[in-house]
N, C-alpha and C positions, 0 to 999 in steps of 0.2 A: 402409252409410251411402255417400251418392254424390251428386255433383253432376252432371246430365246436362243435355243440350240436345235440344230438341224443335222439331217445325214449328209447332206451334200450342199454344196456352196451355192446352187440354185434356189435352195430353200423350198424343195418339193416335198419331202418327207421329215416332217418334225420329229424329234426325240420325245418321247413321252414327258411329261412333266406333272409334279404332284399337284393337284388341285384341291386337295383336302385330306384331312387324316383325322384319326382318333385314337388316343391311347387308352387302352381297356381300363375299366375300373369296376366292372361287374353290374353296371347299371345303366350307362349311356349307350344309346343306340343311334343317334343323328350325327352325320357330318355334313355340314353345310360347305359347299364347294364353292370356289372363285370362279370356275368354269364347268362346262359340261364334263361329266364323268364318264369314261369309256370302259377302263378296267378298274375293278376294285379287288386288292389281295389283302391277305391278312398274314401277319407275321407273328410266329409264336416259338416256343422251343419244339412244338410238334411240327409246325409248317415253316421251319427256318427258311426256306426257298422263297416264300410268298405264295400260300395258295389261293389262286385264282376263284374269287368268288361268283356265284351265278345268280344274275338278275331275276328277280321273280321267285327265286327259292332261299337265297341268302339275304338278299335285300331287295328293296324298292327305291326308285327314283321319283320325286316330285319337284318339279322344277331342277333346282341345283342342289337340292337335299336329298341324301341318301339315308333311308332308315332301315338299320340292320334287322334280320329276323330274330337276333338275340344279343344281347349285350356281350360284348369281347370281356374276357376274363382278365384280370389284373397282370399287367406283362405282356398283354398282346397288343400290337400296333395294326391297326387298319388303315390303308391308303389308297385313296382314290387317285386315278392318272387318267390325263387327256388322251385324244386320240394321237397316234403316231406310232413310232417303233423303239423299242427298248435298244439301248446299247448292245452291241454283241449279238442283236437277234437274228441275223443271218449267219453267224459263225458258230463252229463246234469245236469242243477240245475232249481230250482224253484225260481223265483224272488218275487212271490207274497205271499210268506209265512213268518211268523214270528219266523219259526224255522230256527235257524243259521245253522244247520248242512245241511238241504236242500237246503241252497243258497251258499254251499262251494263246490270248485272244488280244488282236489289236486291231484299234479302229481309229480312224480320223473322222472327227466332227467339226461342226462350224456353228461358231457362237455370233450371232446377229443382233445387231443394235438398232433400234427403230424409233423414230420420234423423240430421241433423247441426245445427248453428249453423255457418255458414260466414264466415269475416271476409276482408277484403282480396282479395277476388276481382279478379282481373286476367284479361281475355281477351286473348290475343295472335294475331299472323297468323304463321304459319310456311311453310316450304316443304320439301317432301321431296327436291328437286332444285335446290339454289340454282344460278343459271347457265343453267337451262333450262326450257321450259315458261313458264309465267306467272311474276310477281314478285309479292311481297307489297307492293311499291311501287303496284301498281296495284289494290290493295285496300283498303278503309276500314271503319272500326267506327264506331257511334254508339249512344249511349243513346236510349231511347224517350221521346217527348213526346206523349202522348195518342194513341199509335197511330201517328205519322209520326216519322221519325228527326230527332232534335235535331242539333245541330251536329256533322258528322262529325270525327272527330279526323284529323290529317294522314296521308297515305298510308304505309301499312304501321304505323302506330303503334298501340299497344295501348290498351285501353279499361279504365279503373278501374271497377268496378261496386260496390266496397265491400262491407258487411257485408249478410248475408241470414239470416234465420231459418229453421228447419226449415218445411217444407213451402211454402215462397215459390216463386213462379214469376215471374220478372223477364224482360220482353223487352228485345231490343237489336236493333240493326240492322247488316247487312252488306253492302257494295256493292263491285262490280268494274266497273271501266272499262277494257275490253280496249285494249291500245294497237292503233293502225291498222295493218292489214294482218297482224293476228295469224291463224295458220295455221286452216283450218276444223279443230276437234276438241273433243271434251268433255274438257277438262283438269281433273285431280284432284290436282294437285301442291300446291296451296295449302290449309293447314288452320287451324283455329283452335284454340286451346288454353287451358282455363282453369284457373288455378292459385288456391289459396286455403288458408287455414289451418282446420281443422275442430276444432270443440269440442263436447262431449256435451251431449245436450238436456237430462239429468238436473240437477236443481237440487241 
């Protein structure tokens, strides 16, 4: 049973999800994942965008366990992601312009509920590396209104989706307005999380 996020209503292309993580402590090197890891990224003050690590160079995989080549330093977060696409992966923005529209990324995504009845669904914005990279305060969430975003929540605020039945697919919107003079990079430090209560579909 699961709640998953997709690029389109037909659930063809999944949005990548976190399958494992490790907070650096200068000694630990293993990440036990809940599903097959496809991308592994390191977030630190030096790699605030989320440096993509290279398999067989920076880490190895055995079954669903990642073993890093070296222990991440304290303050570093290493995150393993599933197959799929990142939010905004197909979009581009300019960080060195005063024109807000040129610094804006906006995408419709879809929340799918399968094999459960989900209640009290809340989608929130989170940061792998608070204080570096992008900030949740430059990101916004909105419900869908006939294929367009409804009124966006305030910057960094969560979105209440409510109760959704088994096999439902619900569109929502996510938007980022990059601060002026943002460094040119592909940032992956902001992520969305959906929390909910799950109930059986059996009567």
